[in-house]
C-alpha positions as CSV (number, residue, x, y, z in Angstrom):
1,X,150.7,125.8,81.3
2,X,147.4,124.0,81.0
3,X,145.1,123.2,84.1
4,X,143.6,120.2,85.1
5,X,140.5,120.5,87.1
6,X,140.0,117.4,89.2
7,X,136.3,117.3,90.8
8,X,135.7,115.6,94.4
9,X,132.4,114.7,95.4
10,X,132.6,114.1,98.9
11,X,129.6,113.1,101.6
12,X,130.3,110.6,104.2
13,X,133.5,109.9,103.4
14,X,135.7,111.1,106.3
15,X,137.7,107.7,106.7
16,X,139.1,108.2,103.2
17,X,138.8,111.5,102.2
18,X,141.6,113.2,103.5
19,X,143.7,110.2,102.2
20,X,142.2,110.6,98.7
21,X,142.9,114.6,98.7
22,X,146.5,113.9,100.2
23,X,147.3,111.8,97.0
24,X,145.7,114.0,94.7
25,X,148.0,117.1,96.0
26,X,151.2,115.5,96.1
27,X,150.8,113.5,92.6
28,X,153.2,114.8,90.1
29,X,151.8,115.8,87.1
30,X,154.6,117.2,84.8
31,X,153.6,120.2,82.6
32,X,150.2,120.6,84.6
33,X,148.5,122.9,86.8
34,X,146.0,121.4,89.4
35,X,142.5,123.0,90.3
36,X,141.3,120.9,93.0
37,X,137.4,121.3,93.2
38,X,135.6,119.8,96.2
39,X,132.2,119.7,96.9
40,X,130.6,118.8,100.2
41,X,127.1,117.6,100.5
42,X,126.6,118.8,104.5
43,X,128.1,115.2,105.5
44,X,127.3,114.1,109.0
45,X,130.4,111.9,109.7
46,X,133.1,114.8,109.9
47,X,133.7,115.4,106.2
48,X,133.0,118.8,106.1
49,X,135.7,119.5,108.5
50,X,138.2,117.6,107.1
51,X,137.2,119.2,103.5
52,X,137.6,123.0,105.1
53,X,140.9,121.9,106.4
54,X,142.0,122.2,102.7
55,X,140.8,125.8,102.2
56,X,144.3,127.7,102.5
57,X,145.8,125.6,99.6
58,X,145.7,127.6,96.5
59,X,145.2,124.5,94.7
60,X,141.7,123.6,96.2
61,X,138.4,125.4,95.5
62,X,135.8,124.5,98.1
63,X,131.8,124.4,97.3
64,X,129.7,123.5,100.6
65,X,126.6,122.5,99.8
66,X,123.5,122.8,102.3
67,X,122.1,119.2,101.8
68,X,123.1,116.1,100.2
69,X,121.3,115.8,96.8
70,X,123.2,113.3,94.9
71,X,126.6,112.7,93.5
72,X,125.2,114.3,90.1
73,X,124.6,117.4,91.5
74,X,127.7,117.7,93.3
75,X,130.1,117.0,90.1
76,X,127.7,119.5,87.9
77,X,128.0,122.0,90.4
78,X,131.9,121.2,90.5
79,X,131.5,121.4,86.6
80,X,130.3,124.7,86.5
81,X,133.2,126.1,88.6
82,X,135.9,124.2,86.4
83,X,138.3,126.5,84.9
84,X,141.0,124.0,83.6
85,X,141.5,122.6,80.2
86,X,141.2,119.1,81.1
87,X,138.5,117.5,83.7
88,X,138.7,114.5,85.5
89,X,136.0,113.2,88.2
90,X,137.3,111.6,91.3
91,X,135.6,109.9,94.1
92,X,136.6,110.9,97.7
93,X,136.9,107.0,98.4
94,X,139.6,104.6,97.3
95,X,138.2,102.5,95.0
96,X,140.4,103.5,92.3
97,X,144.2,104.3,92.1
98,X,145.5,107.9,91.7
99,X,148.5,106.8,90.0
100,X,146.6,106.0,87.2
101,X,146.4,109.9,86.4
102,X,149.0,110.3,84.0
103,X,148.2,107.6,81.8
104,X,144.6,108.4,81.4
105,X,145.8,112.1,80.7
106,X,148.4,111.2,78.0
107,X,146.1,110.7,75.2
108,X,144.6,114.0,75.9
109,X,147.8,116.1,76.3
110,X,148.8,114.3,72.9
111,X,145.7,115.4,71.2
112,X,145.5,111.4,70.1
113,X,141.9,111.5,72.3
114,X,139.1,114.1,73.7
115,X,137.4,112.0,75.9
116,X,138.8,109.0,78.1
117,X,137.4,106.5,80.6
118,X,139.3,104.7,82.8
119,X,138.3,101.2,82.8
120,X,138.0,98.7,85.1
121,X,137.5,95.6,82.4
122,X,140.2,95.6,79.6
123,X,140.2,93.5,76.2
124,X,143.7,94.1,76.2
125,X,144.3,92.4,79.4
126,X,141.2,90.0,78.9
127,X,140.6,90.9,82.4
128,X,136.9,91.6,84.3
129,X,137.5,93.2,87.6
130,X,134.3,92.5,89.6
131,X,133.4,93.8,92.4
132,X,134.1,91.3,95.4
133,X,132.0,92.4,98.4
134,X,133.3,90.7,101.6
135,X,130.9,88.8,103.3
136,X,128.3,90.1,100.9
137,X,128.2,87.3,98.0
138,X,124.6,88.0,96.9
139,X,124.8,91.9,96.2
140,X,128.3,91.1,94.8
141,X,126.8,88.7,92.1
142,X,123.7,90.6,91.8
143,X,125.9,93.9,90.6
144,X,128.2,92.2,88.4
145,X,125.0,90.7,87.0
146,X,123.4,94.3,86.5
147,X,126.8,95.6,84.9
148,X,126.3,93.3,82.2
149,X,122.5,94.0,81.8
150,X,123.4,97.8,82.2
151,X,126.4,97.6,79.7
152,X,124.5,96.2,76.7
153,X,121.6,98.7,76.9
154,X,124.0,101.2,77.3
155,X,126.0,100.0,74.0
156,X,122.9,99.2,72.2
157,X,120.9,102.7,72.4
158,X,124.5,104.7,72.1
159,X,126.1,102.4,69.4
160,X,128.9,102.3,71.1
161,X,131.1,99.1,72.0
162,X,132.6,99.6,75.7
163,X,133.3,98.0,78.3
164,X,132.7,100.3,81.2
165,X,131.0,103.1,80.6
166,X,129.9,103.9,84.1
167,X,133.3,103.9,85.7
168,X,134.3,107.1,87.8
169,X,137.3,108.1,85.9
170,X,135.7,110.2,83.2
171,X,138.7,112.2,81.7
172,X,138.1,115.1,79.0
173,X,138.5,118.3,77.4
174,X,136.6,121.1,78.9
175,X,135.9,122.2,75.5
176,X,134.0,118.8,75.1
177,X,130.9,120.0,77.6
178,X,130.2,123.9,75.4
179,X,126.7,124.0,75.1
180,X,125.8,121.2,76.9
181,X,123.4,121.1,79.3
182,X,123.1,118.5,82.3
183,X,120.2,117.7,84.8
184,X,121.0,114.4,86.6
185,X,121.6,114.6,90.4
186,X,122.6,111.1,91.6
187,X,124.3,108.0,89.4
188,X,122.3,108.4,86.4
189,X,124.8,111.1,86.0
190,X,127.5,108.6,84.6
191,X,124.5,107.8,82.0
192,X,123.8,111.3,81.2
193,X,127.8,112.6,80.7
194,X,129.0,109.5,79.0
195,X,125.8,109.3,76.7
196,X,125.8,112.9,76.1
197,X,129.5,113.2,75.1
198,X,129.1,110.1,73.0
199,X,125.9,112.0,71.3
200,X,128.1,114.9,70.4
201,X,130.3,112.8,68.6
202,X,133.2,111.9,71.1
203,X,134.6,108.8,70.8
204,X,135.4,107.4,74.1
205,X,139.0,105.8,74.6
206,X,139.1,103.2,77.2
207,X,142.3,102.7,79.5
208,X,142.7,100.0,82.0
209,X,142.7,100.9,85.5
210,X,143.8,99.6,89.0
211,X,140.4,98.9,90.7
212,X,139.4,97.4,94.1
213,X,136.0,97.4,95.1
214,X,134.0,98.4,98.5
215,X,131.0,96.8,99.8
216,X,127.7,98.5,101.0
217,X,129.0,97.5,104.5
218,X,131.9,99.9,103.7
219,X,130.0,103.0,102.6
220,X,129.0,102.2,98.8
221,X,126.0,104.2,98.5
222,X,123.8,102.6,95.7
223,X,120.1,102.1,96.3
224,X,119.7,98.5,95.2
225,X,116.1,99.1,93.6
226,X,115.7,103.0,93.0
227,X,118.8,103.5,91.2
228,X,118.7,100.6,88.9
229,X,115.2,102.3,88.1
230,X,116.7,105.8,87.1
231,X,119.6,104.1,85.1
232,X,116.7,102.6,82.7
233,X,114.9,106.0,82.8
234,X,118.3,107.7,82.1
235,X,119.5,105.2,79.5
236,X,116.4,106.6,77.4
237,X,115.9,110.0,78.3
238,X,119.6,110.9,77.3
239,X,119.4,108.8,74.3
240,X,116.5,111.4,72.8
241,X,116.4,114.2,75.0
242,X,118.0,117.6,73.5
243,X,121.7,117.8,74.2
244,X,121.5,121.3,75.1
245,X,118.5,124.1,76.4
246,X,116.3,125.2,73.8
247,X,117.5,122.8,71.1
248,X,114.8,120.7,69.5
249,X,114.3,117.3,70.6
250,X,115.7,115.1,67.7
251,X,113.4,112.2,68.2
252,X,109.9,113.9,68.9
253,X,109.7,111.9,72.2
254,X,110.0,115.1,75.0
255,X,107.3,113.0,77.0
256,X,110.5,110.7,77.9
257,X,112.3,113.6,79.6
258,X,109.0,115.1,81.7
259,X,108.5,111.3,82.9
260,X,111.7,111.0,84.1
261,X,111.8,114.6,85.6
262,X,108.8,113.6,87.5
263,X,110.0,110.2,88.6
264,X,113.3,111.9,90.1
265,X,110.9,114.5,91.7
266,X,109.1,112.0,93.6
267,X,112.4,110.0,95.0
């Protein structure tokens, strides 16, 4: 029987993590075993204690980080420990619907796709699931306009026509990662993962998913100035840097990699 690895990065999400975890554990997935890897980053709100409460479950592997080093760092730790045939990335909040798993996995199981994105925005439904922050309308418009800008940037640089490459729901065959090297530590990991898989020849299949945004007062962790800067750097860096450690830089622009690493160290 094949196995699905579900990677959950958890940091200061004690109000939602148990519900997410219970939903993932109880969701029936016909024909698949579950390997749930929880990477906890030394939270200050009791999340670590909640995570440890699942330690006796044979489906669960727990990785404890000494300090928070970013979502990307946590997901990379989960990828390094993953043994499943398929990999799905899951946040520890409730913005996305876990009941969407079966339709995200179906193309991979059937062999019709290797890389699936759970899109919050759909051409077929002609829907645009904007972020709707309660009592934070200015931030809401800032984030939605930002999405359009960065979406255009990604599609231009990577030769795609995607609607939502930055979705949390990235689902793919583990073999897609073979030989690839990842370095991003924060939310720029979304750019690195999607960008490198696209450059490696995997065409993403976008499938509409349910989505209910949360605002900054509810725990959203994006830094409104710092993170967008890292995304611009990531767009350039992961377009031109080597896909694999030790490989030749296909653009001859190694300085972009070095400059971005210096920026990340200064944060």
